[in-house]
C-alpha positions, -999 to 999 in steps of 0.1 A, spaced: 162 98 -4 150 115 -33 113 120 -47 106 120 -79 79 139 -86 51 127 -114 22 107 -124 24 66 -123 -7 57 -135 11 43 -168 25 21 -144 21 -14 -145 21 -12 -105 -6 6 -103 -30 -24 -104 -69 -31 -92 -68 -28 -51 -71 -59 -30 -97 -65 -2 -96 -72 30 -86 -111 40 -70 -116 10 -33 -117 -2 -15 -105 -29 -14 -134 -52 7 -136 -91 -26 -142 -107 -25 -114 -136 3 -105 -161 22 -91 -137 20 -111 -101 -4 -84 -84 -35 -100 -65 -66 -98 -85 -86 -113 -60 -108 -89 -42 -131 -104 -14 -134 -90 18 -148 -91 55 -168 -66 52 -178 -62 91 -202 -28 97 -189 -1 72 -210 29 77 -203 64 63 -184 81 96 -206 108 88 -240 94 91 -254 102 63 -262 85 28 -264 102 -6 -264 78 -38 -244 111 -57 -217 102 -35 -185 74 -28 -196 69 7 -164 52 23 -169 22 43 -131 12 43 -94 22 36 -64 8 21 -24 13 24 1 -4 2 38 7 -3 52 2 -37 92 5 -46 121 -7 -40 137 -15 -1 174 -19 4 173 -33 39 213 -29 53 210 8 41 173 11 59 164 28 25 128 27 6 143 42 -27 128 54 -59 130 26 -91 132 16 -124 111 5 -150 109 -7 -192 83 14 -209 65 3 -237 90 19 -262 118 -1 -245 136 28 -225 145 29 -192 124 54 -170 134 58 -138 102 60 -107 95 69 -74 87 46 -48 50 57 -33 22 41 -15 -13 32 -29 -42 47 -14 -79 27 -18 -106 43 -1 -138 19 -11 -174 19 -3 -193 -8 13 -205 -22 -20 -170 -26 -34 -167 -60 -15 -199 -76 -31 -187 -66 -65 -160 -83 -93 -141 -57 -118 -161 -75 -144 -196 -61 -126 -213 -25 -139 -205 2 -120 -177 -12 -101 -153 17 -108 -172 38 -94 -170 21 -55 -138 31 -51 -108 57 -45 -77 52 -58 -43 81 -56 -11 74 -46 6 91 -20 45 103 -15 58 87 13 83 114 35 100 91 59 125 85 84 141 53 101 120 40 124 124 9 156 87 -2 163 70 -39 160 44 -54 138 17 -61 163 -7 -87 152 -41 -79 140 -71 -93 154 -87 -107 128 -112 -128 147 -125 -93 162 -121 -69 129 -104 -42 143 -77 -39 169 -48 -58 183 -45 -91 199 -14 -78 222 13 -104 199 42 -84 190 54 -98 158 96 -94 143 99 -67 119 132 -66 100 128 -26 91 102 0 100 92 36 88 72 63 99 62 99 83 39 112 64 20 113 25 23 135 3 -12 127 -20 -2 133 -57 -32 153 -72 -26 138 -107 -32 102 -96 -70 99 -88 -92 80 -103 -121 94 -114 -147 82 -86 -121 101 -60 -141 136 -74 -173 119 -57 -165 120 -26 -191 131 2 -175 164 13 -192 163 47 -163 138 56 -137 153 25 -137 186 26 -147 198 -9 -151 159 -22 -110 155 -20 -96 128 -7 -68 152 -2 -84 170 30 -75 133 48 -47 119 30 -21 147 22 1 152 55 -19 123 71 8 98 97 15 69 83 42 39 85 51 8 72 74 -26 78 88 -54 68 91 -95 83 89 -125 78 54 -141 68 35 -147 94 14 -179 106 -13 -165 88 -4 -157 56 10 -186 48 -16 -212 57 -40 -191 34 -14 -200 11 -4 -226 16 -27 -248 -8 -22 -223 -39 -17 -239 -67 12 -211 -74 28 -214 -40 57 -238 -46 69 -207 -75 62 -179 -48 70 -195 -14 103 -182 -11 95 -143 -24 67 -139 4 65 -112 35 47 -97 57 41 -59 59 28 -37 86 10 -1 84 3 20 113 -19 51 106 -31 67 140 -64 52 154 -82 71 182 -76 61 216 -103 67 229 -95 100 255 -92 127 224 -59 109 208 -44 82 188 -26 54 191 -1 46 166 4 4 158 16 -13 132 -10 -40 122 -4 -72 99 -26 -63 77 -8 -63 44 13 -91 23 48 -80 7 58 -98 -24 102 -96 -29 105 -87 -69 136 -100 -83 154 -72 -91 183 -59 -114 204 -29 -99 225 -23 -128 197 -10 -147 201 27 -138 188 59 -148 206 96 -145 177 121 -128 180 154 -132 183 166 -101 170 201 -103 199 219 -95 222 217 -124 234 182 -111 217 144 -118 213 111 -94 211 76 -101 186 58 -97 185 21 -96 172 -7 -96 142 -28 -123 123 -54 -111 125 -79 -136 95 -101 -152 100 -135 -168 86 -146 -208 49 -143 -192 58 -113 -178 52 -122 -140 77 -107 -118 104 -131 -110 104 -142 -73 130 -127 -50 145 -146 -18 124 -135 10 148 -154 31 180 -133 19 203 -122 50 198 -94 41 173 -79 16 179 -56 -20 143 -60 -36 114 -43 -52 85 -48 -27 52 -47 -41 25 -48 -6 -9 -59 -9 -38 -52 13 -51 -83 30 -77 -60 47 -89 -23 43 -98 -8 76 -135 -2 86 -138 34 85 -159 28 122 -123 21 139 -110 53 125 -113 93 139 -106 105 100 -95 141 118 -70 126 134 -51 108 108 -25 145 106 -15 145 142 20 129 148 39 145 120 49 174 133 87 184 129 89 155 105 
């Protein structure tokens, strides 16, 4: 695994974050979600302070974007064609969204919408893991039901924030919660995991009547997101909940770019997600025996901050 180091904000995948209880659907020109409905539970700021000059974070979501090689048990970099028609290399990454309470009652057309969420990108330093997914308690809006769900692959490690990837609101976080108003004070080095498994019945029930489902039904899976939650005894749990959908995209692995390795040599980055004539992602095959695709996940749930203890986020990464 090699990490490429540069900003990704010019890429199509750096799109608008999804909200809770909403799935990623192909309704913009890249096949990404533009729906933004959230189940807004009690999401007061963890500091208890209210200052209209700051973005008061009420919920946080995580989305993986990049290649996945099930047979090799790898997450990997990918390629894309830029506006000049040239093939470029890009790193796989995790998009992190820190949202205010007002964010979930607004749309992108509302004035001030961009002030209601901080979006940043992070590298994912990972190792292979063997945990299973856990069914989120969607009715309660917190915790799990105790039902284990199937995962094909799972990965665990930590995030490294890309400092040049911040949206504007990332500079206006409450300093009582985020040191120096910097989201990296909480997100950088945080314990993180992602896994992929078959599409769960919850998402299928949400999708089955959509007019696009016939075209994309064979390309969707469920993605599991694991972060530290307080265990009530001063420690943490690390459960992987079915918070995200995963769209598998048809990928051309002959589309390769040689990248400088910094030591006088090069290494190849391969795998370009395919788009059709209308710039929609071409669906991949979620029913394949072994999956090898570009994957874009979408948050169906942004976790409410009262369910989290941000001071525990970096725990559990020693030696990784």
